[in-house]
N, CA, C and O atoms as a Tripos MOL2 file, in Angstrom:
@<TRIPOS>MOLECULE
protein
  200   199    50     0     0
PROTEIN
NO_CHARGES

@<TRIPOS>ATOM
      1 N          40.4110   21.6480  -52.8660 N.3       1 UNK1
      2 CA         40.0500   21.5820  -54.2330 C.3       1 UNK1
      3 C          41.0870   20.0980  -54.3930 C.2       1 UNK1
      4 O          41.9960   19.9790  -53.5710 O.2       1 UNK1
      5 N          40.9690   19.3950  -55.0850 N.am      2 UNK2
      6 CA         41.7680   18.6960  -55.4170 C.3       2 UNK2
      7 C          41.6730   18.2930  -57.2250 C.2       2 UNK2
      8 O          40.8670   17.8020  -58.0160 O.2       2 UNK2
      9 N          43.0500   18.8630  -57.2160 N.am      3 UNK3
     10 CA         44.2370   19.2290  -59.3280 C.3       3 UNK3
     11 C          44.3730   18.1530  -59.0640 C.2       3 UNK3
     12 O          43.3260   17.5240  -58.9110 O.2       3 UNK3
     13 N          45.3030   17.6190  -58.9330 N.am      4 UNK4
     14 CA         46.6050   16.0460  -59.7090 C.3       4 UNK4
     15 C          47.4920   16.1920  -58.7110 C.2       4 UNK4
     16 O          47.8270   17.2540  -58.1870 O.2       4 UNK4
     17 N          47.8350   15.2060  -58.4790 N.am      5 UNK5
     18 CA         49.2170   14.7630  -57.6940 C.3       5 UNK5
     19 C          50.2340   15.6180  -57.8510 C.2       5 UNK5
     20 O          50.8510   16.1200  -56.9110 O.2       5 UNK5
     21 N          50.4950   15.8580  -59.2590 N.am      6 UNK6
     22 CA         51.9700   16.8880  -59.3290 C.3       6 UNK6
     23 C          51.7250   18.0490  -59.1660 C.2       6 UNK6
     24 O          52.6590   18.8450  -59.2570 O.2       6 UNK6
     25 N          50.0670   18.6420  -58.8010 N.am      7 UNK7
     26 CA         49.8610   20.0420  -58.2110 C.3       7 UNK7
     27 C          49.8630   19.7810  -56.3210 C.2       7 UNK7
     28 O          49.5820   20.5300  -55.3850 O.2       7 UNK7
     29 N          50.1160   18.9950  -56.3670 N.am      8 UNK8
     30 CA         50.3170   18.9220  -54.3810 C.3       8 UNK8
     31 C          51.8670   18.3390  -53.6950 C.2       8 UNK8
     32 O          52.3610   18.5490  -52.5880 O.2       8 UNK8
     33 N          52.5950   17.1580  -55.4090 N.am      9 UNK9
     34 CA         54.0620   17.4930  -54.9310 C.3       9 UNK9
     35 C          54.7650   18.4620  -54.3650 C.2       9 UNK9
     36 O          55.3640   18.5680  -53.2950 O.2       9 UNK9
     37 N          54.4300   19.7220  -56.0390 N.am     10 UNK10
     38 CA         54.5460   21.0510  -55.8050 C.3      10 UNK10
     39 C          53.7560   21.6440  -54.7170 C.2      10 UNK10
     40 O          54.5710   22.0360  -53.8810 O.2      10 UNK10
     41 N          52.9660   21.8110  -54.4600 N.am     11 UNK11
     42 CA         53.1880   22.4710  -52.7890 C.3      11 UNK11
     43 C          53.3950   22.0940  -52.1640 C.2      11 UNK11
     44 O          53.5620   22.8820  -51.2330 O.2      11 UNK11
     45 N          53.6550   20.6100  -51.7780 N.am     12 UNK12
     46 CA         55.0050   20.2280  -51.1720 C.3      12 UNK12
     47 C          56.0030   20.4250  -50.8180 C.2      12 UNK12
     48 O          56.3260   20.4460  -49.6300 O.2      12 UNK12
     49 N          56.8750   20.6530  -51.9450 N.am     13 UNK13
     50 CA         57.7480   21.3280  -52.5210 C.3      13 UNK13
     51 C          58.4690   22.2440  -52.1830 C.2      13 UNK13
     52 O          59.6720   22.3300  -51.9380 O.2      13 UNK13
     53 N          57.5790   22.9830  -52.1860 N.am     14 UNK14
     54 CA         57.9840   24.4460  -52.4460 C.3      14 UNK14
     55 C          57.7230   24.8410  -51.4410 C.2      14 UNK14
     56 O          58.0560   26.0220  -51.3470 O.2      14 UNK14
     57 N          56.9290   24.1680  -49.9210 N.am     15 UNK15
     58 CA         56.8350   24.0950  -48.3950 C.3      15 UNK15
     59 C          55.4910   25.3070  -48.5700 C.2      15 UNK15
     60 O          55.7900   26.3260  -47.9480 O.2      15 UNK15
     61 N          54.4000   25.3910  -49.1200 N.am     16 UNK16
     62 CA         52.6690   26.0700  -49.4170 C.3      16 UNK16
     63 C          52.1900   24.9260  -47.8890 C.2      16 UNK16
     64 O          51.4240   25.1360  -46.9490 O.2      16 UNK16
     65 N          52.6420   24.3000  -48.0740 N.am     17 UNK17
     66 CA         51.3890   23.0990  -47.7600 C.3      17 UNK17
     67 C          52.8950   22.5340  -46.1930 C.2      17 UNK17
     68 O          54.1080   22.3940  -46.3510 O.2      17 UNK17
     69 N          52.3260   22.4190  -45.3090 N.am     18 UNK18
     70 CA         52.7400   21.3630  -44.2540 C.3      18 UNK18
     71 C          52.7170   19.9000  -44.7320 C.2      18 UNK18
     72 O          53.8070   19.3270  -44.7150 O.2      18 UNK18
     73 N          51.5750   19.1640  -45.1830 N.am     19 UNK19
     74 CA         52.0520   17.6400  -45.0470 C.3      19 UNK19
     75 C          51.2600   18.0060  -46.5190 C.2      19 UNK19
     76 O          51.5320   19.1950  -46.6840 O.2      19 UNK19
     77 N          50.3540   17.5320  -47.7480 N.am     20 UNK20
     78 CA         50.3980   16.9050  -48.4930 C.3      20 UNK20
     79 C          50.4060   15.0720  -48.9480 C.2      20 UNK20
     80 O          51.4260   14.4730  -49.2880 O.2      20 UNK20
     81 N          49.3640   14.6010  -48.8680 N.am     21 UNK21
     82 CA         49.0290   13.0300  -49.4360 C.3      21 UNK21
     83 C          49.9210   12.6080  -51.4840 C.2      21 UNK21
     84 O          49.3890   12.8210  -52.5740 O.2      21 UNK21
     85 N          51.0010   12.1410  -51.2610 N.am     22 UNK22
     86 CA         51.1680   11.7020  -52.9270 C.3      22 UNK22
     87 C          51.7920   10.2340  -52.9960 C.2      22 UNK22
     88 O          52.2920    9.3490  -52.3010 O.2      22 UNK22
     89 N          51.4320   10.5670  -54.2850 N.am     23 UNK23
     90 CA         52.7700    9.2340  -54.4120 C.3      23 UNK23
     91 C          53.9080    8.4090  -53.6780 C.2      23 UNK23
     92 O          54.8420    9.1860  -53.4810 O.2      23 UNK23
     93 N          54.1650    7.3060  -53.2570 N.am     24 UNK24
     94 CA         55.3680    6.9570  -52.7730 C.3      24 UNK24
     95 C          56.2460    7.0910  -54.0910 C.2      24 UNK24
     96 O          57.4570    7.3130  -54.0690 O.2      24 UNK24
     97 N          55.5790    6.9480  -55.0990 N.am     25 UNK25
     98 CA         56.5840    7.3370  -56.4440 C.3      25 UNK25
     99 C          57.3330    8.6740  -56.5640 C.2      25 UNK25
    100 O          58.5170    8.8040  -56.8770 O.2      25 UNK25
    101 N          56.5560    9.5380  -56.2990 N.am     26 UNK26
    102 CA         56.8120   11.0750  -55.9330 C.3      26 UNK26
    103 C          57.8010   11.3480  -55.0470 C.2      26 UNK26
    104 O          58.8580   11.9730  -55.1290 O.2      26 UNK26
    105 N          57.2200   10.7220  -54.1380 N.am     27 UNK27
    106 CA         58.1690   11.2100  -52.8160 C.3      27 UNK27
    107 C          59.1220   10.2250  -52.4060 C.2      27 UNK27
    108 O          59.2110   10.1140  -51.1830 O.2      27 UNK27
    109 N          59.7880    9.5500  -53.0220 N.am     28 UNK28
    110 CA         60.7760    8.4630  -53.4050 C.3      28 UNK28
    111 C          61.4560    9.2480  -54.7410 C.2      28 UNK28
    112 O          62.5810    8.7780  -54.9140 O.2      28 UNK28
    113 N          61.2310    9.9960  -55.4590 N.am     29 UNK29
    114 CA         61.9230   10.7230  -56.4860 C.3      29 UNK29
    115 C          63.1380   11.8610  -56.2350 C.2      29 UNK29
    116 O          63.1960   12.6620  -55.3020 O.2      29 UNK29
    117 N          63.8720   11.7310  -57.0910 N.am     30 UNK30
    118 CA         65.5200   12.6330  -55.9140 C.3      30 UNK30
    119 C          65.3830   13.4690  -55.7090 C.2      30 UNK30
    120 O          66.2510   13.9210  -54.9630 O.2      30 UNK30
    121 N          64.0570   14.6310  -56.1870 N.am     31 UNK31
    122 CA         64.2770   16.1400  -56.0720 C.3      31 UNK31
    123 C          63.0260   16.0670  -54.6370 C.2      31 UNK31
    124 O          63.1050   16.9380  -53.7720 O.2      31 UNK31
    125 N          62.0250   15.0540  -54.5410 N.am     32 UNK32
    126 CA         61.1260   15.1640  -53.2550 C.3      32 UNK32
    127 C          61.5070   14.2310  -51.6450 C.2      32 UNK32
    128 O          60.8270   14.2940  -50.6200 O.2      32 UNK32
    129 N          62.8640   13.3560  -51.8610 N.am     33 UNK33
    130 CA         63.8370   12.6260  -51.1590 C.3      33 UNK33
    131 C          64.1420   13.3160  -50.3530 C.2      33 UNK33
    132 O          63.8890   13.0760  -49.1730 O.2      33 UNK33
    133 N          64.9120   14.6070  -50.8400 N.am     34 UNK34
    134 CA         65.8530   15.6460  -50.3090 C.3      34 UNK34
    135 C          65.0400   16.3310  -49.4290 C.2      34 UNK34
    136 O          65.6890   16.7110  -48.4550 O.2      34 UNK34
    137 N          62.9910   16.8690  -49.3610 N.am     35 UNK35
    138 CA         63.1350   17.8840  -49.0580 C.3      35 UNK35
    139 C          61.8960   17.1250  -47.5120 C.2      35 UNK35
    140 O          61.1570   17.8380  -46.8330 O.2      35 UNK35
    141 N          61.9890   16.1600  -47.4160 N.am     36 UNK36
    142 CA         61.2540   16.0860  -45.8680 C.3      36 UNK36
    143 C          61.0070   14.6030  -45.5680 C.2      36 UNK36
    144 O          61.7750   13.7180  -45.9460 O.2      36 UNK36
    145 N          59.9780   14.4040  -44.9210 N.am     37 UNK37
    146 CA         59.8810   13.6930  -44.4710 C.3      37 UNK37
    147 C          58.8470   12.3340  -45.4970 C.2      37 UNK37
    148 O          58.0210   12.9930  -46.1300 O.2      37 UNK37
    149 N          58.6960   11.1600  -45.7510 N.am     38 UNK38
    150 CA         57.1850   10.6440  -45.4670 C.3      38 UNK38
    151 C          56.9490    9.5860  -45.3060 C.2      38 UNK38
    152 O          57.9090    8.8180  -45.3530 O.2      38 UNK38
    153 N          55.2680    8.8730  -44.9760 N.am     39 UNK39
    154 CA         54.9910    7.4970  -44.1090 C.3      39 UNK39
    155 C          53.6950    7.5600  -44.7380 C.2      39 UNK39
    156 O          52.7660    8.3670  -44.7040 O.2      39 UNK39
    157 N          53.9390    6.3350  -45.3910 N.am     40 UNK40
    158 CA         53.4730    5.2730  -45.5170 C.3      40 UNK40
    159 C          51.5360    5.2300  -45.2220 C.2      40 UNK40
    160 O          51.4360    5.1380  -43.9980 O.2      40 UNK40
    161 N          50.4620    5.2520  -45.6800 N.am     41 UNK41
    162 CA         49.3290    5.5220  -44.6830 C.3      41 UNK41
    163 C          48.8720    3.7350  -44.7440 C.2      41 UNK41
    164 O          48.6510    3.1390  -45.7980 O.2      41 UNK41
    165 N          48.8030    3.0910  -43.3130 N.am     42 UNK42
    166 CA         48.7570    1.7760  -43.3000 C.3      42 UNK42
    167 C          47.2850    1.3070  -44.2880 C.2      42 UNK42
    168 O          46.1450    1.7680  -44.3250 O.2      42 UNK42
    169 N          48.1310   -0.0940  -45.1990 N.am     43 UNK43
    170 CA         46.5630   -0.5220  -46.0430 C.3      43 UNK43
    171 C          45.4390   -1.2540  -45.1110 C.2      43 UNK43
    172 O          44.9360   -2.3730  -45.2180 O.2      43 UNK43
    173 N          45.3350   -0.7390  -44.6390 N.am     44 UNK44
    174 CA         44.2390   -1.1180  -43.8370 C.3      44 UNK44
    175 C          43.2860    0.2550  -43.7720 C.2      44 UNK44
    176 O          42.0630    0.3670  -43.6870 O.2      44 UNK44
    177 N          43.8890    0.8190  -43.8140 N.am     45 UNK45
    178 CA         42.9660    2.7130  -43.6660 C.3      45 UNK45
    179 C          42.5900    3.2180  -44.8130 C.2      45 UNK45
    180 O          41.9460    4.2660  -44.8330 O.2      45 UNK45
    181 N          42.9360    2.5460  -45.9740 N.am     46 UNK46
    182 CA         41.8570    3.2870  -47.5040 C.3      46 UNK46
    183 C          41.8310    1.5640  -48.4280 C.2      46 UNK46
    184 O          42.4060    0.4840  -48.2930 O.2      46 UNK46
    185 N          40.8190    2.1530  -49.3490 N.am     47 UNK47
    186 CA         40.9540    1.1270  -50.5620 C.3      47 UNK47
    187 C          41.7300    0.8740  -50.9710 C.2      47 UNK47
    188 O          42.6340    1.6920  -51.1450 O.2      47 UNK47
    189 N          41.8610   -0.8610  -51.4990 N.am     48 UNK48
    190 CA         43.2660   -0.2320  -52.6830 C.3      48 UNK48
    191 C          42.5520    0.5890  -53.7160 C.2      48 UNK48
    192 O          41.3820    0.9640  -53.7890 O.2      48 UNK48
    193 N          44.0810    0.8370  -54.8570 N.am     49 UNK49
    194 CA         43.5050    2.1060  -55.8150 C.3      49 UNK49
    195 C          43.8280    0.7880  -56.8210 C.2      49 UNK49
    196 O          44.6720   -0.1060  -56.7620 O.2      49 UNK49
    197 N          42.2770    1.2390  -58.1790 N.am     50 UNK50
    198 CA         42.6860   -0.1780  -59.3020 C.3      50 UNK50
    199 C          43.0000    0.4490  -60.3810 C.2      50 UNK50
    200 O          43.3390   -0.1800  -61.3830 O.2      50 UNK50
@<TRIPOS>BOND
     1     1     2 1
     2     2     3 1
     3     3     4 2
     4     3     5 am
     5     5     6 1
     6     6     7 1
     7     7     8 2
     8     7     9 am
     9     9    10 1
    10    10    11 1
    11    11    12 2
    12    11    13 am
    13    13    14 1
    14    14    15 1
    15    15    16 2
    16    15    17 am
    17    17    18 1
    18    18    19 1
    19    19    20 2
    20    19    21 am
    21    21    22 1
    22    22    23 1
    23    23    24 2
    24    23    25 am
    25    25    26 1
    26    26    27 1
    27    27    28 2
    28    27    29 am
    29    29    30 1
    30    30    31 1
    31    31    32 2
    32    31    33 am
    33    33    34 1
    34    34    35 1
    35    35    36 2
    36    35    37 am
    37    37    38 1
    38    38    39 1
    39    39    40 2
    40    39    41 am
    41    41    42 1
    42    42    43 1
    43    43    44 2
    44    43    45 am
    45    45    46 1
    46    46    47 1
    47    47    48 2
    48    47    49 am
    49    49    50 1
    50    50    51 1
    51    51    52 2
    52    51    53 am
    53    53    54 1
    54    54    55 1
    55    55    56 2
    56    55    57 am
    57    57    58 1
    58    58    59 1
    59    59    60 2
    60    59    61 am
    61    61    62 1
    62    62    63 1
    63    63    64 2
    64    63    65 am
    65    65    66 1
    66    66    67 1
    67    67    68 2
    68    67    69 am
    69    69    70 1
    70    70    71 1
    71    71    72 2
    72    71    73 am
    73    73    74 1
    74    74    75 1
    75    75    76 2
    76    75    77 am
    77    77    78 1
    78    78    79 1
    79    79    80 2
    80    79    81 am
    81    81    82 1
    82    82    83 1
    83    83    84 2
    84    83    85 am
    85    85    86 1
    86    86    87 1
    87    87    88 2
    88    87    89 am
    89    89    90 1
    90    90    91 1
    91    91    92 2
    92    91    93 am
    93    93    94 1
    94    94    95 1
    95    95    96 2
    96    95    97 am
    97    97    98 1
    98    98    99 1
    99    99   100 2
   100    99   101 am
   101   101   102 1
   102   102   103 1
   103   103   104 2
   104   103   105 am
   105   105   106 1
   106   106   107 1
   107   107   108 2
   108   107   109 am
   109   109   110 1
   110   110   111 1
   111   111   112 2
   112   111   113 am
   113   113   114 1
   114   114   115 1
   115   115   116 2
   116   115   117 am
   117   117   118 1
   118   118   119 1
   119   119   120 2
   120   119   121 am
   121   121   122 1
   122   122   123 1
   123   123   124 2
   124   123   125 am
   125   125   126 1
   126   126   127 1
   127   127   128 2
   128   127   129 am
   129   129   130 1
   130   130   131 1
   131   131   132 2
   132   131   133 am
   133   133   134 1
   134   134   135 1
   135   135   136 2
   136   135   137 am
   137   137   138 1
   138   138   139 1
   139   139   140 2
   140   139   141 am
   141   141   142 1
   142   142   143 1
   143   143   144 2
   144   143   145 am
   145   145   146 1
   146   146   147 1
   147   147   148 2
   148   147   149 am
   149   149   150 1
   150   150   151 1
   151   151   152 2
   152   151   153 am
   153   153   154 1
   154   154   155 1
   155   155   156 2
   156   155   157 am
   157   157   158 1
   158   158   159 1
   159   159   160 2
   160   159   161 am
   161   161   162 1
   162   162   163 1
   163   163   164 2
   164   163   165 am
   165   165   166 1
   166   166   167 1
   167   167   168 2
   168   167   169 am
   169   169   170 1
   170   170   171 1
   171   171   172 2
   172   171   173 am
   173   173   174 1
   174   174   175 1
   175   175   176 2
   176   175   177 am
   177   177   178 1
   178   178   179 1
   179   179   180 2
   180   179   181 am
   181   181   182 1
   182   182   183 1
   183   183   184 2
   184   183   185 am
   185   185   186 1
   186   186   187 1
   187   187   188 2
   188   187   189 am
   189   189   190 1
   190   190   191 1
   191   191   192 2
   192   191   193 am
   193   193   194 1
   194   194   195 1
   195   195   196 2
   196   195   197 am
   197   197   198 1
   198   198   199 1
   199   199   200 2
@<TRIPOS>SUBSTRUCTURE
     1 UNK1         2 RESIDUE 1 A UNK
     2 UNK2         6 RESIDUE 1 A UNK
     3 UNK3        10 RESIDUE 1 A UNK
     4 UNK4        14 RESIDUE 1 A UNK
     5 UNK5        18 RESIDUE 1 A UNK
     6 UNK6        22 RESIDUE 1 A UNK
     7 UNK7        26 RESIDUE 1 A UNK
     8 UNK8        30 RESIDUE 1 A UNK
     9 UNK9        34 RESIDUE 1 A UNK
    10 UNK10       38 RESIDUE 1 A UNK
    11 UNK11       42 RESIDUE 1 A UNK
    12 UNK12       46 RESIDUE 1 A UNK
    13 UNK13       50 RESIDUE 1 A UNK
    14 UNK14       54 RESIDUE 1 A UNK
    15 UNK15       58 RESIDUE 1 A UNK
    16 UNK16       62 RESIDUE 1 A UNK
    17 UNK17       66 RESIDUE 1 A UNK
    18 UNK18       70 RESIDUE 1 A UNK
    19 UNK19       74 RESIDUE 1 A UNK
    20 UNK20       78 RESIDUE 1 A UNK
    21 UNK21       82 RESIDUE 1 A UNK
    22 UNK22       86 RESIDUE 1 A UNK
    23 UNK23       90 RESIDUE 1 A UNK
    24 UNK24       94 RESIDUE 1 A UNK
    25 UNK25       98 RESIDUE 1 A UNK
    26 UNK26      102 RESIDUE 1 A UNK
    27 UNK27      106 RESIDUE 1 A UNK
    28 UNK28      110 RESIDUE 1 A UNK
    29 UNK29      114 RESIDUE 1 A UNK
    30 UNK30      118 RESIDUE 1 A UNK
    31 UNK31      122 RESIDUE 1 A UNK
    32 UNK32      126 RESIDUE 1 A UNK
    33 UNK33      130 RESIDUE 1 A UNK
    34 UNK34      134 RESIDUE 1 A UNK
    35 UNK35      138 RESIDUE 1 A UNK
    36 UNK36      142 RESIDUE 1 A UNK
    37 UNK37      146 RESIDUE 1 A UNK
    38 UNK38      150 RESIDUE 1 A UNK
    39 UNK39      154 RESIDUE 1 A UNK
    40 UNK40      158 RESIDUE 1 A UNK
    41 UNK41      162 RESIDUE 1 A UNK
    42 UNK42      166 RESIDUE 1 A UNK
    43 UNK43      170 RESIDUE 1 A UNK
    44 UNK44      174 RESIDUE 1 A UNK
    45 UNK45      178 RESIDUE 1 A UNK
    46 UNK46      182 RESIDUE 1 A UNK
    47 UNK47      186 RESIDUE 1 A UNK
    48 UNK48      190 RESIDUE 1 A UNK
    49 UNK49      194 RESIDUE 1 A UNK
    50 UNK50      198 RESIDUE 1 A UNK
């Protein structure tokens, strides 16, 4: 079930999930940056967000 990016980020931050798809701005925030690693989904693997 999709709720919101901030809820997904919260799950990632707490360790409730092993992997989460969040925005790059969340991944680079000071709080999240210290929690783990991030990987950019290649542009050819998704449609642009308008």
